[in-house]
MARTIPA-804322 format. One line per 5 residues: number of its first residue (from 1); their letters; for each residue x, y, z of C-alpha. Coordinates in steps of 0.5 Angstrom, whole numbers, plus 500, padded with zeros to 3 digits. Layout:
BEGIN
NUM = a = X:Y:Z; ... .
% end
This chain:
BEGIN
1 = mtdtl = 462:470:151; 459:467:145; 464:471:141; 470:469:146; 467:462:145 .
6 = saits = 467:463:138; 475:465:137; 477:461:142; 474:455:137; 477:458:131 .
11 = rsavr = 483:459:134; 483:451:137; 480:449:130; 487:452:126; 492:446:125 .
16 = dpfdw = 499:445:123; 496:442:116; 504:440:115; 503:431:113; 507:428:119 .
21 = slfga = 506:421:116; 508:423:109; 515:428:112; 516:421:117; 516:417:111 .
26 = lsllg = 520:420:106; 526:420:112; 525:413:113; 527:411:106; 533:415:106 .
31 = iigag = 536:412:112; 533:406:110; 537:406:105; 544:408:108; 544:403:112 .
36 = miysa = 542:398:105; 548:401:101; 552:400:107; 550:393:108; 552:392:101 .
41 = trtal = 558:396:100; 561:394:108; 565:387:106; 567:389:099; 572:395:101 .
46 = anagf = 574:391:109; 577:386:103; 579:391:098; 583:395:104; 579:401:104 .
51 = nphyy = 574:404:109; 569:400:110; 564:406:112; 566:410:105; 559:409:102 .
56 = lerqg = 555:410:109; 559:417:111; 556:420:104; 550:417:103; 548:419:111 .
61 = mfvvi = 551:425:110; 546:427:103; 541:424:107; 541:429:112; 542:434:108 .
66 = givvm = 535:432:103; 531:432:109; 533:438:112; 531:441:104; 525:437:104 .
71 = yvvsr = 523:441:111; 526:448:108; 522:446:101; 516:445:105; 515:451:109 .
76 = idyrr = 516:456:103; 509:457:098; 510:453:092; 506:459:090; 511:463:091 .
81 = levla = 516:458:087; 514:461:080; 519:468:079; 524:461:079; 521:457:074 .
86 = tplyv = 524:460:069; 531:462:070; 531:454:073; 529:452:066; 533:456:063 .
91 = lslfa = 539:454:068; 537:446:067; 538:448:060; 545:450:059; 547:445:065 .
96 = lagvf = 545:439:060; 549:442:054; 554:443:058; 556:435:060; 558:435:053 .
101 = vagqs = 563:440:055; 565:439:061; 561:432:063; 564:426:065; 563:420:062 .
106 = algaq = 562:412:065; 559:406:063; 558:409:056; 555:414:058; 556:423:059 .
111 = rwynl = 552:426:064; 555:428:070; 559:433:072; 565:431:077; 566:436:084 .
116 = gfiqv = 570:432:087; 565:430:093; 560:430:090; 557:427:082; 551:432:079 .
121 = qpsef = 546:429:074; 543:434:071; 538:431:068; 535:429:074; 535:435:076 .
126 = tvlvl = 532:438:070; 526:433:071; 524:437:078; 526:443:074; 521:442:068 .
131 = ilais = 515:440:073; 516:447:076; 515:450:069; 509:446:067; 506:447:073 .
136 = tyvqr = 507:454:073; 505:456:065; 500:452:067; 497:456:073; 497:463:068 .
141 = rpdgl = 493:460:064; 486:461:068; 483:460:062; 485:453:060; 490:452:054 .
146 = smydv = 489:453:047; 493:449:042; 499:454:042; 500:452:050; 500:445:048 .
151 = irilv = 505:446:043; 510:451:048; 508:446:053; 511:440:048; 518:445:046 .
156 = mgavp = 519:445:055; 520:438:054; 521:437:047; 528:441:048; 531:437:055 .
161 = lgmii = 529:431:051; 533:430:047; 538:432:050; 538:427:055; 537:422:050 .
166 = lqpdl = 544:424:048; 548:423:053; 545:418:053; 540:417:058; 533:412:056 .
171 = gtgii = 531:412:062; 531:419:065; 528:421:057; 523:416:060; 521:419:065 .
176 = ivlvv = 520:426:063; 516:424:058; 511:421:063; 510:427:067; 511:432:060 .
181 = aammv = 504:427:059; 501:427:066; 501:434:066; 498:436:061; 491:431:063 .
186 = iagvp = 492:434:069; 493:442:065; 486:439:061; 489:438:055; 483:434:051 .
191 = prfmw = 485:425:052; 483:425:044; 490:430:042; 494:426:048; 492:419:044 .
196 = fltvm = 495:423:038; 500:424:041; 501:418:043; 501:414:036; 505:420:034 .
201 = gsvgv = 510:418:039; 509:410:037; 511:412:031; 517:417:032; 520:411:036 .
206 = agavy = 520:405:032; 522:409:026; 528:411:030; 530:403:032; 529:403:024 .
211 = fqllh = 534:408:022; 539:407:027; 538:414:031; 539:409:036; 545:406:038 .
216 = ryqvd = 544:399:038; 545:397:045; 541:402:047; 536:398:044; 539:391:046 .
221 = rfvsf = 537:395:053; 529:395:052; 530:388:049; 533:384:053; 528:383:059 .
226 = lnqns = 524:380:053; 528:375:050; 531:372:057; 533:366:055; 536:368:048 .
231 = tnpal = 543:367:046; 545:373:042; 552:375:045; 549:382:045; 544:381:049 .
236 = apliy = 549:375:053; 551:382:059; 545:384:061; 542:378:061; 548:375:066 .
241 = evsna = 545:382:070; 538:380:070; 539:373:073; 544:375:077; 539:379:080 .
246 = ksaig = 533:374:080; 537:370:084; 539:375:089; 532:375:090; 530:368:091 .
251 = sgglh = 535:367:095; 532:370:101; 528:367:101; 523:368:106; 526:371:112 .
256 = gaglf = 533:373:108; 540:373:110; 541:377:114; 545:385:114; 552:384:112 .
261 = rglqt = 551:377:108; 548:372:103; 553:371:098; 550:374:091; 552:381:095 .
266 = vlgyv = 557:379:100; 561:377:093; 559:383:088; 556:378:084; 551:383:081 .
271 = peqrt = 554:389:079; 551:396:080; 548:393:086; 549:399:091; 545:404:085 .
276 = dfift = 541:400:080; 541:394:084; 540:395:091; 533:392:091; 538:385:090 .
281 = aigeq = 541:387:097; 534:388:100; 532:382:097; 538:377:098; 539:380:105 .
286 = lgfig = 531:383:109; 528:376:105; 522:377:103; 518:380:108; 523:385:109 .
291 = svaiv = 522:387:102; 515:388:101; 516:392:106; 519:396:103; 515:396:098 .
296 = lllaf = 508:399:101; 513:405:104; 514:406:097; 507:405:096; 505:409:102 .
301 = vafrm = 509:415:100; 506:415:092; 499:415:095; 500:420:099; 503:424:094 .
306 = frigr = 497:423:089; 491:425:094; 496:431:096; 496:433:088; 488:431:087 .
311 = tardv = 486:435:093; 490:441:091; 487:447:092; 490:450:084; 492:448:078 .
316 = mgrvi = 499:449:080; 498:445:086; 495:440:082; 500:439:077; 506:439:082 .
321 = glgvf = 503:433:086; 501:429:080; 507:430:077; 512:430:083; 508:422:084 .
326 = iffaf = 509:420:077; 516:422:078; 517:418:084; 512:412:082; 515:410:075 .
331 = ssfen = 522:410:079; 520:406:084; 516:400:079; 521:401:074; 527:400:079 .
336 = igmtm = 524:394:082; 522:391:076; 528:392:073; 531:387:078; 526:381:077 .
341 = gimpv = 526:381:069; 520:385:068; 522:392:066; 529:393:062; 534:394:065 .
346 = tgipl = 534:403:065; 539:405:070; 534:409:074; 535:409:081; 530:406:087 .
351 = pllsy = 528:413:089; 531:414:095; 534:407:096; 539:408:092; 546:410:093 .
356 = ggsav = 547:417:089; 547:425:093; 545:429:087; 538:423:086; 537:423:094 .
361 = lvfyt = 537:431:094; 533:431:089; 528:426:092; 528:430:098; 527:436:094 .
366 = agglv = 520:434:091; 517:430:097; 518:438:100; 515:441:093; 510:436:096 .
371 = lsvsr = 509:437:104; 509:445:102; 502:443:096; 500:439:103; 500:445:107 .
376 = rrgga = 496:450:103; 491:445:100; 484:449:105; 488:457:105; 492:461:103 .
% end
């Protein structure tokens, strides 16, 4: 009788550890994003004689596909993905190199493949591939990382980083630097060595600026938010973008102008509003209350990712969880800060809210990896 009761109790105690709160929050972000993109683009498309539902239909399709991908990835044991780490890493390098030959140019950058129904930006997928590759590498070093291992990790990050900067895509480059640095700390690299790398990296950036290895407009992007009252003609376009972005957010007031309303949004004063500056449409149309709600939702997702990474059962799970956390949290902070004039204009999308099929798929796949780690925190 005791054995039977124990068995029943044991079976009843085994619950599916699937994190429905994180899954639901990520799904909700995608749905809200599709709605805000529609609200920001419908009037302009209709006035131009185009299908007013064009961006809604495309973004909605990728959100649905992304949610399915997230759920499927969450059901896969992340440890089984070790065998894919090296092939995916090599494939990502070929994809980054191929952009220079067969890629599409836009806004002064060559970083996309035009597949007709979607523009694929391989640099976005590279961040996720690096997280998987480095987490796999440190998992195979149970006795800790030697100096040789640290150098190999640095090379693993530096090779795609160099190609991404040449596209140029400094926004994704910054994310790779932060993600790789965070994963090295999690993997146990001594703090003194990380400080050394930080100093050397800072010297390298200063040298690249001094010797004009970076394009002038790239440098301008990083200093424009510090000189918003400058009369320098080179900074004028960036200052104009940020000024209109802040005006749009401020004009929303407490409650906002309402969906499909707002002069800044409807009249198209803010450039790239459906992508880089989607938060300006949120601020103008949903107001302070709606903006805070979105920020809190993003913060909740980031918090859950952080908690899952901290409590993972092995080093691979910790590196994946906290690596994705850095990826998601910094992208959110940088994008929102950019629209408010407190961060440089880098073109980093707001996770699951900005328009873009490849970005949506990347963030949902990343979410699926974290959910996979969450499902396997308590056992095999």
